[in-house]
C-alpha positions as CSV (number, residue, x, y, z in Angstrom):
1,M,0.0,0.0,0.0
2,K,1.3,3.5,-0.9
3,D,2.2,5.9,1.8
4,I,0.6,9.1,0.5
5,M,2.0,12.2,2.1
6,M,0.3,14.9,0.0
7,D,-3.0,14.5,-1.8
8,I,-4.0,17.3,-4.2
9,R,-7.6,17.1,-5.4
10,H,-9.2,19.2,-8.2
11,L,-6.9,22.1,-7.4
12,K,-7.7,25.4,-9.2
13,K,-6.1,28.8,-9.3
14,Y,-7.6,31.6,-11.3
15,F,-6.4,35.1,-11.6
16,N,-8.6,38.1,-12.4
17,T,-7.6,40.1,-15.5
18,P,-9.4,42.9,-17.4
19,A,-10.3,40.3,-20.1
20,G,-11.6,37.7,-17.7
21,K,-10.4,34.9,-15.5
22,L,-7.0,33.4,-16.3
23,H,-7.0,29.7,-15.6
24,A,-3.4,29.2,-14.4
25,V,-4.1,25.9,-12.7
26,D,-7.4,24.2,-13.7
27,D,-8.6,21.0,-12.0
28,V,-5.3,19.3,-11.2
29,S,-5.2,16.2,-9.1
30,V,-2.1,14.4,-8.0
31,S,-1.0,12.2,-5.0
32,L,2.6,12.4,-3.7
33,E,4.0,9.3,-2.1
34,R,6.3,9.8,0.9
35,G,10.0,9.8,0.0
36,K,9.3,10.0,-3.8
37,T,9.6,12.7,-6.4
38,V,6.9,13.9,-8.8
39,G,8.3,15.8,-11.7
40,V,6.2,18.5,-13.4
41,V,7.1,19.5,-17.0
42,G,5.7,21.7,-19.7
43,E,6.5,24.8,-21.7
44,S,6.8,28.3,-20.1
45,G,3.4,29.6,-19.0
46,C,1.7,26.2,-18.6
47,G,1.2,26.7,-14.8
48,K,4.0,24.7,-13.3
49,S,5.3,27.3,-10.9
50,T,1.8,28.5,-10.0
51,L,0.9,24.9,-9.2
52,G,3.8,24.6,-6.8
53,R,3.1,28.0,-5.1
54,T,-0.6,27.2,-4.8
55,I,0.1,23.8,-3.2
56,L,2.0,25.7,-0.5
57,C,-0.7,28.3,-0.4
58,L,1.7,31.1,-1.3
59,N,-1.0,31.7,-3.9
60,E,-4.4,31.3,-2.3
61,P,-6.2,28.4,-4.0
62,T,-9.4,29.2,-5.9
63,E,-10.9,25.8,-5.3
64,G,-10.0,22.2,-4.5
65,E,-8.3,20.3,-1.6
66,I,-4.7,20.0,-0.4
67,L,-4.5,17.2,2.1
68,F,-1.3,16.9,4.0
69,Y,-0.6,13.8,6.0
70,G,2.4,14.6,8.2
71,R,4.4,12.3,10.4
72,E,3.4,14.1,13.6
73,K,-0.1,13.3,15.0
74,G,-1.0,17.0,15.2
75,S,-0.6,17.5,11.4
76,Y,-2.3,14.4,10.2
77,G,-5.0,14.9,7.6
78,A,-4.8,18.7,7.5
79,N,-6.6,20.4,4.6
80,L,-4.4,23.5,3.7
81,V,-7.3,25.1,1.8
82,T,-9.7,25.3,4.7
83,A,-7.0,25.5,7.5
84,T,-6.9,28.6,9.6
85,K,-4.0,31.0,9.7
86,K,-2.9,29.5,13.0
87,E,-3.0,26.0,11.6
88,R,-1.1,26.9,8.5
89,K,1.6,28.5,10.6
90,L,2.0,25.3,12.6
91,L,2.4,23.3,9.3
92,R,4.6,25.8,7.5
93,P,7.9,24.4,8.7
94,K,7.0,21.0,7.2
95,L,6.3,22.5,3.8
96,Q,9.1,24.4,2.1
97,M,10.2,25.7,-1.3
98,I,13.4,26.1,-3.3
99,F,13.1,29.0,-5.7
100,Q,14.3,29.2,-9.3
101,D,16.6,32.2,-9.1
102,P,19.2,31.7,-6.4
103,Y,20.0,35.4,-6.4
104,S,16.7,37.3,-6.4
105,S,15.3,34.9,-3.7
106,L,17.9,35.9,-1.2
107,N,18.2,39.2,0.7
108,G,21.4,40.8,-0.6
109,R,21.9,42.7,2.7
110,M,22.1,39.6,4.8
111,T,25.1,37.3,5.3
112,V,24.9,33.5,4.6
113,S,24.5,32.7,8.3
114,Q,21.8,35.3,8.7
115,L,19.9,34.0,5.7
116,I,19.9,30.4,7.0
117,A,19.1,31.5,10.5
118,E,16.1,33.6,9.5
119,P,13.6,30.7,9.2
120,L,14.6,29.5,12.7
121,L,14.1,32.9,14.2
122,V,10.8,33.6,12.4
123,N,9.4,30.2,13.5
124,R,11.0,30.4,17.0
125,I,12.4,27.0,16.7
126,C,15.5,27.5,18.9
127,K,15.7,28.4,22.6
128,N,18.8,30.6,22.3
129,R,21.4,32.1,19.9
130,A,23.9,29.3,20.5
131,E,21.3,26.7,19.3
132,V,20.6,28.8,16.2
133,D,24.3,29.0,15.4
134,E,24.7,25.3,15.9
135,K,21.9,24.5,13.5
136,V,23.2,26.9,10.9
137,V,26.6,25.3,11.0
138,E,25.1,21.8,10.8
139,V,22.9,22.6,7.7
140,M,25.8,24.4,6.0
141,E,27.9,21.3,6.3
142,T,24.9,19.2,5.0
143,V,24.6,21.2,1.8
144,G,28.3,21.6,1.2
145,L,28.9,25.2,2.3
146,A,32.2,25.9,4.0
147,R,32.1,27.5,7.4
148,R,34.4,30.3,6.1
149,L,31.4,31.5,4.0
150,A,29.2,32.2,7.0
151,M,29.9,36.0,6.9
152,A,29.8,36.3,3.1
153,Y,27.1,38.0,1.2
154,P,25.1,36.5,-1.8
155,H,26.8,38.7,-4.4
156,E,30.2,37.4,-3.3
157,L,29.2,33.8,-4.2
158,D,28.7,31.9,-7.5
159,G,25.3,30.5,-8.6
160,G,25.9,27.1,-7.2
161,R,26.7,28.3,-3.7
162,R,23.8,30.7,-3.7
163,Q,21.5,27.8,-4.6
164,R,22.9,25.8,-1.8
165,I,21.9,28.7,0.6
166,G,18.4,28.3,-0.8
167,I,18.4,24.6,-0.1
168,A,19.9,25.2,3.4
169,R,17.0,27.6,4.2
170,A,14.5,25.0,3.1
171,L,16.2,22.2,5.1
172,V,16.9,24.0,8.3
173,L,13.3,23.6,9.5
174,K,13.5,19.8,8.8
175,P,10.6,19.8,6.3
176,E,8.8,16.7,4.9
177,F,7.7,18.2,1.6
178,I,9.7,20.5,-0.7
179,V,8.6,22.2,-3.9
180,C,11.7,22.6,-6.1
181,D,10.9,25.3,-8.6
182,E,13.4,24.8,-11.4
183,P,16.3,24.8,-8.9
184,V,19.0,24.1,-11.5
185,S,17.8,26.0,-14.6
186,A,20.0,29.1,-13.8
187,L,23.2,27.0,-13.2
188,D,26.0,25.7,-15.3
189,V,25.7,22.0,-16.4
190,S,28.5,20.8,-14.0
191,I,26.9,22.7,-11.1
192,Q,23.4,21.3,-12.0
193,A,24.7,17.8,-11.5
194,Q,26.1,18.6,-8.1
195,I,22.8,20.2,-6.9
196,L,20.7,17.3,-8.3
197,N,22.9,14.7,-6.6
198,L,22.7,16.7,-3.4
199,L,18.9,16.8,-3.6
200,M,18.7,13.1,-4.2
201,D,21.1,12.3,-1.4
202,L,19.1,14.4,1.0
203,Q,15.9,12.7,-0.1
204,E,17.4,9.3,0.7
205,E,18.8,10.4,4.0
206,R,15.7,12.3,5.3
207,G,12.8,10.6,3.4
208,L,11.9,13.9,1.8
209,T,9.1,14.2,-0.8
210,Y,9.7,16.5,-3.8
211,L,7.5,18.2,-6.3
212,F,10.2,19.0,-8.9
213,I,9.3,21.6,-11.5
214,T,11.4,21.9,-14.6
215,H,11.3,22.3,-18.4
216,D,14.4,20.1,-18.9
217,L,13.3,16.6,-19.7
218,S,16.7,15.0,-19.1
219,V,16.8,16.5,-15.6
220,V,13.3,15.3,-14.7
221,R,14.0,11.8,-16.0
222,H,17.1,11.6,-13.8
223,I,15.4,12.7,-10.5
224,S,11.7,11.8,-10.8
225,D,9.7,8.7,-9.9
226,T,6.5,10.0,-11.6
227,I,6.2,12.7,-14.3
228,M,3.2,14.9,-14.8
229,V,2.9,16.8,-18.1
230,M,1.1,20.2,-18.0
231,Y,-0.4,22.3,-20.8
232,L,-2.2,25.6,-20.2
233,G,-3.1,24.8,-16.6
234,K,-4.2,21.2,-17.2
235,C,-2.5,18.0,-16.5
236,V,-2.6,16.1,-19.8
237,E,-0.5,13.0,-18.9
238,M,0.9,11.4,-15.8
239,A,2.8,8.2,-15.5
240,P,6.0,6.6,-14.0
241,A,9.1,8.3,-15.4
242,D,10.3,5.3,-17.5
243,E,6.7,4.8,-18.9
244,I,6.5,8.4,-20.0
245,F,9.7,8.1,-22.1
246,S,9.0,4.7,-23.5
247,N,5.3,4.9,-24.2
248,P,4.0,8.6,-24.4
249,L,0.3,8.7,-25.2
250,H,-0.6,12.4,-25.5
251,P,0.4,14.2,-28.7
252,Y,1.9,17.1,-26.6
253,T,4.1,14.7,-24.6
254,K,5.3,13.1,-27.8
255,A,6.2,16.6,-29.2
256,L,8.1,17.4,-26.0
257,L,10.1,14.2,-26.2
258,A,10.8,14.7,-29.9
259,A,12.4,18.1,-29.1
260,I,15.1,16.5,-26.9
261,P,18.4,16.9,-28.8
262,I,20.2,13.6,-29.4
263,P,24.0,13.7,-29.6
264,S,24.3,11.6,-32.7
265,V,25.0,12.3,-36.4
266,D,22.3,9.9,-37.4
267,S,19.7,11.9,-35.5
268,C,20.1,14.8,-37.9
269,H,18.2,12.8,-40.6
270,K,15.3,11.8,-38.3
271,R,12.0,13.6,-38.9
272,R,10.8,15.6,-36.0
273,E,7.1,16.4,-35.3
274,L,6.7,20.2,-35.3
275,L,3.7,21.7,-33.6
276,Q,1.5,23.9,-35.7
277,G,-1.2,26.4,-34.9
278,E,-1.8,29.0,-32.2
279,V,-1.6,28.6,-28.5
280,T,-5.1,28.7,-27.0
281,S,-5.7,31.6,-24.6
282,P,-5.9,30.6,-20.9
283,I,-8.4,33.4,-20.2
284,N,-11.9,32.1,-20.1
285,P,-11.0,29.0,-22.1
286,K,-13.8,27.2,-24.0
287,P,-14.8,23.6,-23.2
288,G,-12.7,20.9,-24.9
289,C,-9.1,20.0,-25.2
290,R,-6.8,23.1,-24.9
291,F,-4.2,21.4,-27.1
292,A,-6.7,20.8,-29.9
293,A,-5.7,23.9,-31.9
294,R,-2.1,22.5,-32.2
295,C,-2.9,18.7,-32.3
296,P,-2.5,17.0,-35.7
297,H,-5.0,14.3,-34.6
298,A,-7.8,16.5,-33.2
299,R,-11.4,15.8,-34.0
300,E,-14.4,18.0,-33.7
301,S,-15.4,16.2,-30.4
302,C,-12.0,17.3,-29.0
303,R,-12.9,21.0,-29.4
304,S,-16.4,20.8,-28.0
305,A,-16.6,18.3,-25.2
306,K,-14.6,18.0,-22.0
307,V,-11.8,15.4,-22.3
308,P,-11.7,13.0,-19.3
309,F,-8.4,12.2,-17.5
310,T,-8.5,8.4,-17.6
311,E,-6.2,5.6,-16.7
312,R,-5.1,3.7,-19.9
313,T,-2.7,1.3,-18.2
314,S,-1.7,0.7,-14.6
315,G,-0.6,4.1,-13.2
316,H,-0.6,5.8,-16.7
317,Y,-3.2,8.6,-17.0
318,V,-3.9,10.7,-20.0
319,A,-6.4,13.3,-21.1
320,C,-6.9,12.5,-24.8
321,C,-9.5,10.9,-27.0
322,Q,-7.0,9.6,-29.5
């Protein structure tokens, strides 16, 4: 039996605009198993980051349920959508986020030790300053930051070290669930590998659960147990990572996989599927498949009727009538 730690049901996040409601996240459901990673992929503007922020209630959900089953008895079965401000504050240390830009997410006027200590002070975790300093040193060693950098400022460090500060800030409260919002997209390839390996080692040591947001399919395959493909606020396909790459069912997933560059001379002669048509507006979208305008296999029914999200094979879900 699966040990579900986070259960997201029919989550929606709409933004009001002069033209109408923008459906950034529209009826997304996903269960996150404890100690596993769910990767979220899709092109820019599909709602990946908004999904992560809404799950943590950094964006207030429009509708749906976010059920968190923590290890501690007091946090068991909490619904973050209906939870009070006091209840959310108690749960906040268990739910953390690593932001995409390791520079703009850090206060440039604070030193490394101050940045890492801030979550401890805000949540009043420690009894005295000595305990704060002890935890800061401990988490710096965990993420590979030398003690000599404790008094350094973010602008004095490279991108890899700045991202390690972001990871340390998330880890210092000993969370159970972390949203990783494209944590390696702004880093060099060699540094990307270091950060990914660090995240995977920490997951194994501490039993962490990740929602890993990225647009890099090679990265998501490396770190994810399950992959969820999003398009204009909708989840169009979800399956185990190997299944997505070996047997993609949705035309959009196939197009994404076809876009992966292959380091081979022979691959230059292979025909690629190019998407045609205009991207549908996410503002007041019409019923039907939102990918229909770009889908080479779309039928009239795809444009008029709601496409159900169904399980084709064990654990492989897709929203497509094809």
